PLY file of the C-alpha trace (Angstrom):
ply
format ascii 1.0
element vertex 92
property float x
property float y
property float z
element edge 91
property int vertex1
property int vertex2
end_header
5.96 -17.26 5.12
2.95 -16.12 7.09
4.77 -13.10 8.51
5.43 -11.80 4.98
1.74 -11.85 4.12
0.69 -10.26 7.40
3.13 -7.42 6.77
1.98 -7.17 3.14
-1.52 -6.18 4.29
-0.09 -3.13 6.06
2.53 -2.25 3.45
0.10 -2.32 0.53
-2.21 0.10 2.35
0.44 2.43 3.72
1.12 4.83 0.84
-2.48 4.66 -0.40
-4.17 5.32 2.96
-2.11 5.40 6.15
0.29 8.09 4.91
-2.45 10.70 4.47
-5.49 9.44 6.33
-3.75 8.53 9.59
-1.12 11.28 9.18
1.77 8.79 9.13
3.36 11.17 6.69
7.01 11.55 7.59
7.95 9.05 4.87
6.20 6.70 2.46
7.07 3.09 1.70
8.30 4.22 -1.71
10.89 6.37 0.11
12.54 3.17 1.38
13.91 1.40 -1.74
14.41 -2.01 -0.11
11.01 -2.01 1.55
9.35 -0.84 -1.67
11.09 -3.65 -3.61
9.93 -6.17 -0.99
6.34 -4.91 -1.32
6.52 -5.10 -5.11
7.95 -8.62 -4.97
5.07 -9.80 -2.78
2.49 -7.99 -4.91
3.86 -9.67 -8.03
3.49 -13.20 -6.68
0.96 -15.19 -8.74
-2.64 -14.30 -7.88
-1.85 -11.58 -5.34
-2.48 -8.50 -7.49
-5.98 -9.82 -8.19
-6.76 -9.56 -4.47
-5.76 -5.88 -4.16
-8.27 -3.17 -5.05
-6.83 0.23 -4.15
-10.11 2.01 -4.85
-11.93 -0.27 -2.41
-9.18 0.08 0.20
-9.26 3.89 0.03
-13.07 4.10 0.00
-13.28 1.87 3.07
-10.93 3.95 5.21
-11.91 7.43 4.01
-15.67 6.79 4.17
-16.00 4.68 7.34
-13.78 6.83 9.56
-16.03 9.87 9.87
-14.25 11.15 12.96
-10.97 11.31 11.01
-12.46 12.34 7.66
-15.81 14.07 8.35
-16.14 15.19 4.71
-15.74 11.58 3.56
-13.80 12.82 0.54
-11.79 9.98 -1.00
-8.59 11.13 -2.73
-7.85 9.98 -6.25
-4.13 9.52 -5.60
-1.59 8.45 -5.06
-1.27 6.42 -8.23
0.77 3.38 -7.27
2.42 0.97 -9.71
3.57 -2.16 -7.95
4.09 -4.01 -11.24
7.43 -2.43 -12.12
10.53 -4.67 -11.86
11.62 -4.86 -8.22
15.18 -6.17 -8.85
15.25 -8.08 -5.57
16.97 -11.00 -7.30
20.22 -9.02 -7.06
20.11 -9.54 -3.28
20.74 -13.29 -3.61
0 1
1 2
2 3
3 4
4 5
5 6
6 7
7 8
8 9
9 10
10 11
11 12
12 13
13 14
14 15
15 16
16 17
17 18
18 19
19 20
20 21
21 22
22 23
23 24
24 25
25 26
26 27
27 28
28 29
29 30
30 31
31 32
32 33
33 34
34 35
35 36
36 37
37 38
38 39
39 40
40 41
41 42
42 43
43 44
44 45
45 46
46 47
47 48
48 49
49 50
50 51
51 52
52 53
53 54
54 55
55 56
56 57
57 58
58 59
59 60
60 61
61 62
62 63
63 64
64 65
65 66
66 67
67 68
68 69
69 70
70 71
71 72
72 73
73 74
74 75
75 76
76 77
77 78
78 79
79 80
80 81
81 82
82 83
83 84
84 85
85 86
86 87
87 88
88 89
89 90
90 91
């Protein structure tokens, strides 16, 4: 549904950007197994992975927010693998 895809936009950016850049660093999405599985399930829907470019996402936030990141250094990590089996089918 539409709500899933609206949430996906935030979830897919959270560990890559929001956790470090915006200092939302108490926990990551990967620290919540059910939420991580939900994110992976959405990411693995046909055609979705092709629309996600983590390098572009990170460059956008870390370079355009000079007041938050005046050095404009873009981190290499984290290395995220959303293609692993999510095992959400066991919830049915």
